[in-house]
N, C-alpha and C positions, 0 to 999 in steps of 0.2 A: 813357515807360516804358523802364526799362533792364532788358533781358531776357537771362537766362542760362539755361544747361542743366547739370544735375548729377543723375545718376540715382542717387545713392548717399544721398540725404537721409533721415535717420532721427531723429525726436524734434525738439526745438524749437531746439536749438543745432546748428550745423553748420560745418565748415571747408571752404571752397571748394577745388577743385583748384587746382594751382598755376598752370595756364594761364588759368582763369577770373579768379583772384586777380590776376594780372598784367594782365589786361585791366581789371579794376575799378579797380586802384590806379595803373597807369602809364599806360594809354591813356585811359581816362575820368577818372582823377584824382578818383574819389568819395572821401568822407570818412566817418568814424565817425557814424553817425546817418543816413546816406543810406538811402533805400528803394531796394530792387531786387527783381525778380520772377525767380524760379528755377523753371523746368520740370524735371519728373524724367522726362519721356518716357513715363510711364504715364497721363497725363491729370491729374496734380496740378500746380497752379500755387501756389507758395509766396511769399506777400508777406512780405518779410523787411527787416530793418535790419542794417546793418554794425555790428558790436560792436568788433572789433579789427582792426588792419591791421599786418603786419609785412612783413619783405623778400618773403617768398614765399607767405604764406597769409592769408586773410581769414577771419574767424569771423563768422558771421551768426545772428541770432535770428529764428526764424520767427514772425510775427506772426498770420498767417492763412493757411490752406490751402483753396484752392478746388479741389473735386474735379470731374473729368470736363469741364475747361475747354475749350470750344468743340468738344465731341465730335461728330464726324461721325455723321450719322444712317443712314451706309451704311459698308460694308466693301468697299474696293476693292483688288484684287490685280491688279497689272501684270505679266505673264510676258513678258519682253522679251529678244529676242536681242541680245547686247552689239554695239555698233557697232564697226567697226574703229578708228574715231578715238574715243578714250575721252573727248575733250572733249565731243563731242555727248552721250555717255551721261551725263556729269555734268551738263551743262545740264538734260537731262530729270530727273534726280534733284533738282536744286535747284528747278526750276519745278513739278514734281509735287508736293513737299512744300509748297511755297506754296499750291497749288490745294486739295490735299487727297487723301492716299492712305494706305492701311494697310499694303501689303506690296509688296515688289519681289523678283522672282526672275529672275536672268539664266538664259535657257535657251539650250542648246547645240544648234543645228540643223544640218542637212545643208549648208545654204549659208552657215554662219556663217564669218566671216572671223577673227573673235576667239574663243577657246575659252578664255582665261585672264581673269579679272577679279580685282581686289583689293578684297574686300568692307571691309577696313578704311578705305581710301580713300573708298569709297561711302559709308560710314558718317559720316565727317568732312564730307563734302559735305551729307549730310542734317542733321546737327547744325547746321551753319552756317545753313542754310535755314530750319531750325525757329526758330532765335533772331531771324533777320531778319523772319519773318513771324508771330511770336508764337504759335507752335503749342505745346502742352502734350504732344502725343502724337509719339512717335519712330517713323516708319514702320519696319516690320520689313524688314531687308535680308537676303536669304538668299544662301547659297553658290550658285554656278552649278550647274545640273543639266541632264542630258540631256533632250531634248525628250519622248522616251517616258515617262521617269521621272516627269517632271512630271504628265503626263496622268493616270498612274496614282494619284497622290496628292493631286489637286487636289478639295476638298470644297466648293466654293462653291455657293450656291443657284443663281446664274446663270452660265453659261458661254459665252463668246463667242470666236471666232477670226476676227481681221481679216486676210484674205488679199487677194490681188490677182487671182486667177484670175476671169475673167469667165464664170461659170457661170450667170448670171441667177438665183441662189438667194440671193444675199446681201441682208440687210435693213439699212437705215440703223440704226446703234446706238441714237440717240435714240428710235426709233420701237418698240423692243422691250425696252430696259432697263427694269427695274422699280425704283421708289425703295425706300429703307430695307430693302435686302438685301445680302446678300455677292455680290460680282460679281468674276469673273476675266475679264480680256481678254488673249488671246495675240496678241503683236506679233512679226512674223518679221524675220529678217535683210535686208540691203540686197537680196539677190536673192530674197527672199520665201521662205515655206515651199516644200519641195518638193511635188509632187503627192501622194507617198505620205504626207507628214506631214499634208497637208490632209485626206486621206481618213481617216486615223487619227483626226485631231481631230473630224471631222464625226459620229464615232459618239456623242459625248457634248457637242460644243459646236455653238453656233448661228453660221452664217457671217454676218459683218457687213461692211458697209462704213462708212468713217468720212467720206465725202463723194466728190465728184466728182473731186478731185484726187488724183494718185499723190503720196504723201507719204514722206519719209524716215522711217526706223525711229523715231528719237527724237521727230520731229513727230507721227507717228501715235499713239504711246504718249501723248503729252501731249494730243492732241485726245480720246483715249478719256478721259483724266482729266477733261476739261473737260466732255465730254457727261454723264459720270455726276454730276458735281458739280451742273451746271446742272438736270439732270432731277430731282435731289433737292431743289433750290432751288425748283422749281415746285410741289411738294406741300406 
C-alpha cells in the first residue's frame, strides 16, 4: 500500500500537493494508472489512481472512499509538559500516533524547562507518522496552554493525573480506565508537577501510576497511550 496524506480532497478528481506529488513521482517513481491511498486526516481513506503527472503536480481520480478507516473506539487526550529536549517530544508524537491518540496539548507547568513549542513542526511529525502507520485520522495538536487553563477547559469523561508523589492514593491506570470513553491523562515535566498543581488537579482528576518505575516525561506519556489502547482491545 502506498499511503499519502492530503486534507483538501473534495470530489472525484484532485491535484496532490507539490510535496506529495514530488514523493510520488521522484521518490517512488509511480506511473499513470498506479493505485495509491490518500488519508484526509478526518477518517476518510481515498483509494485512488494516478491520472496525470507533470513536473510539480499529480492529478488523481478517487475510485473509492472508505469512511472511518480504523477509527479508534476511544478518544485519548494527552496533556504533556514539553520536554527540554524537543527530540524526545517528537519521539513521543511519532510513537503515540502509531499506537493511537486523538489529541495532544502541551501544558506549561511550574517546573517546565521549555515553555515554547512549535506546533507546525509537531504537526509535520504527526503527518509523517500517520503515513508510516497507515492512519486516516490526524491527531489534533493544540497550542501550548498554562496548566491551570487546561484544567478549566478539559471536558473528557475520564480524567487522570500521573504524578510521582508517593501519597498512597494513586491507582494503576490500567485498573481504573474504562474502554470506549473519552480520556485525558496529564503528564508532568521532568521535575514532576508541583505539589500545588497536584492538589488543583485532584479536585477533578483521579491520581494514577503508570507502573513501578520512574519514567521520563515522554516515556510516561507513551506508556499511558499504550495502556489505554490495550485496555480497549481487551473489550
